[in-house]
C-alpha positions in Angstrom: 37.9 142.0 130.4 37.2 141.8 127.0 36.5 138.1 125.8 39.3 136.9 123.6 38.7 133.8 120.7 40.8 132.5 118.5 41.3 131.8 114.6 43.7 129.4 113.1 44.3 130.0 109.6 44.3 127.1 106.8 44.4 129.6 103.6 45.5 132.3 102.9 48.1 131.6 104.4 52.0 131.7 103.0 54.2 129.7 101.2 58.3 129.5 101.6 58.3 132.0 98.6 55.6 133.8 100.1 53.0 132.8 98.0 49.7 132.4 99.2 48.7 128.9 99.6 46.3 126.0 101.5 47.7 124.2 104.5 46.2 120.6 105.9 45.0 120.7 109.0 47.0 119.1 112.1 45.6 117.0 114.3 48.4 118.0 116.7 47.5 121.9 116.2 43.6 120.8 117.0 44.4 119.5 120.5 47.4 121.6 121.4 45.8 124.8 120.6 42.4 124.0 122.0 43.7 122.7 125.1 45.6 126.2 125.8 42.5 128.5 124.9 40.8 126.0 126.9 42.9 126.7 130.0 43.0 130.3 129.1 39.3 130.5 128.8 39.3 131.3 125.0 36.6 130.4 123.2 35.6 129.9 120.5 38.2 128.3 118.7 38.1 128.7 114.6 39.5 126.3 112.3 39.4 127.7 109.1 39.8 126.1 106.0 38.2 126.2 102.3 38.6 122.5 101.4 34.9 120.9 102.3 37.1 118.0 103.6 39.8 119.1 105.7 36.6 120.9 107.9 35.1 117.5 107.4 38.1 116.0 109.2 38.0 118.6 111.7 34.7 117.8 112.5 35.3 114.3 112.8 38.8 114.3 115.6 36.0 116.9 117.6 33.3 114.2 117.6 35.8 111.5 118.7 37.0 114.2 121.6 33.5 115.4 122.6 31.0 112.5 121.9 32.8 109.4 120.9 34.6 106.8 122.1 38.1 109.0 122.4 36.1 111.5 125.0 34.7 108.6 126.9 37.9 107.1 127.7 39.7 110.8 128.4 36.9 113.1 129.4 39.2 116.0 130.1 39.9 116.6 126.2 36.2 117.0 125.8 35.8 120.3 127.3 38.7 122.0 125.0 37.9 120.6 121.7 34.3 121.6 122.3 35.0 125.0 121.9 36.3 124.3 118.0 34.0 125.9 115.1 34.9 125.0 111.9 34.4 127.6 109.4 35.2 127.8 104.9 36.5 131.3 105.5 38.3 134.0 107.6 34.9 136.1 106.7 32.9 133.3 108.1 34.8 133.4 111.7 34.2 136.9 111.6 30.8 137.0 111.2 30.4 134.8 114.0 31.7 137.6 116.5 29.8 140.6 117.1 32.1 143.0 115.5 35.8 141.7 116.6 39.0 143.7 117.2 41.7 141.3 115.0 45.0 141.0 116.5 47.1 139.3 114.0 50.4 137.4 114.8 53.4 137.4 113.0 57.4 137.0 113.1 57.5 139.8 110.2 55.9 143.4 111.4 52.9 144.0 109.0 50.2 145.8 111.3 49.9 148.2 114.3 52.7 147.1 116.6 51.2 146.0 120.2 53.0 144.8 122.6 52.0 142.5 125.6 51.9 144.8 128.0 49.9 147.2 126.4 47.4 144.2 124.8 46.5 143.2 128.3 45.6 146.4 129.1 43.2 146.5 126.4 41.8 143.5 127.1 41.2 144.5 130.8 39.2 147.6 129.1 35.5 147.8 127.6 35.5 147.0 123.7 34.2 144.7 121.3 35.8 140.6 121.5 39.2 140.2 120.6 39.7 137.7 117.5 43.3 136.3 118.1 44.6 135.4 114.0 47.3 132.7 114.0 48.6 131.2 110.4 49.2 127.9 109.7 52.5 127.8 106.7 55.0 130.3 107.0 52.3 133.2 108.1 49.2 135.1 107.2 49.2 136.4 103.7 48.7 140.2 103.8 45.2 139.9 103.0 44.5 139.1 106.2 46.7 141.6 108.0 45.5 144.6 106.2 41.6 143.5 108.3 44.0 143.4 111.9 43.4 146.4 114.5 46.8 145.1 116.0 49.4 143.3 115.0 50.6 141.4 118.8 54.1 141.7 119.1 56.4 139.2 117.8 57.3 136.0 120.1 61.6 136.6 119.4 64.2 134.3 120.2 67.0 134.3 122.9 69.2 132.6 120.6 72.6 134.2 119.1 72.0 132.3 115.3 68.6 133.9 114.8 66.6 130.5 114.8 63.5 131.7 115.9 60.7 129.1 114.4 58.5 128.1 116.2 55.2 125.6 115.9 51.5 127.4 115.4 50.8 125.1 118.9 53.7 126.7 120.5 52.8 130.2 119.7 49.9 130.0 120.8 50.1 128.9 124.1 53.4 131.4 124.6 50.7 134.0 123.1 48.1 133.7 125.6 50.4 133.0 129.0 51.9 136.0 127.8 47.8 137.9 127.5 45.9 136.1 130.1 47.8 134.6 132.7 46.4 135.8 136.0 49.5 138.7 137.1 
């Protein structure tokens, strides 16, 4: 089984008008993605942000739940949040893994599409670690998608009105379950 890591990008991501922007860190994303990743043995969890003050915020949240009073009060959070690695750029996350195969996520099809059955089969074989990349805002910038070997099949809504706007933390949990749940 290949190892799987995850990256949550706050830059470069898109705004509503498809312009490249930087988004702010959300505490809920840190907790929920870390807990989902830990549940499915996905590690490390890279939080990518170019702004030093935002990276420091993530480090403070992590420290509170790993070494601080939060970790003493609710010790179940520490193992999950311990896997967070804060980096300034997507390239920094890539450099921490040995030649990872990058899989991006998007509701728009912008890279070679990989359905979940084929993705599970790839994970069961030999190969480099896989880095699954999620974007904040309105999704990943094209410059990130261009570095991907694959794009995971989009999560589709069954709604007849077309509504399909999951939070990134919900999308991560669904993705991990589809890829890594024991069969």
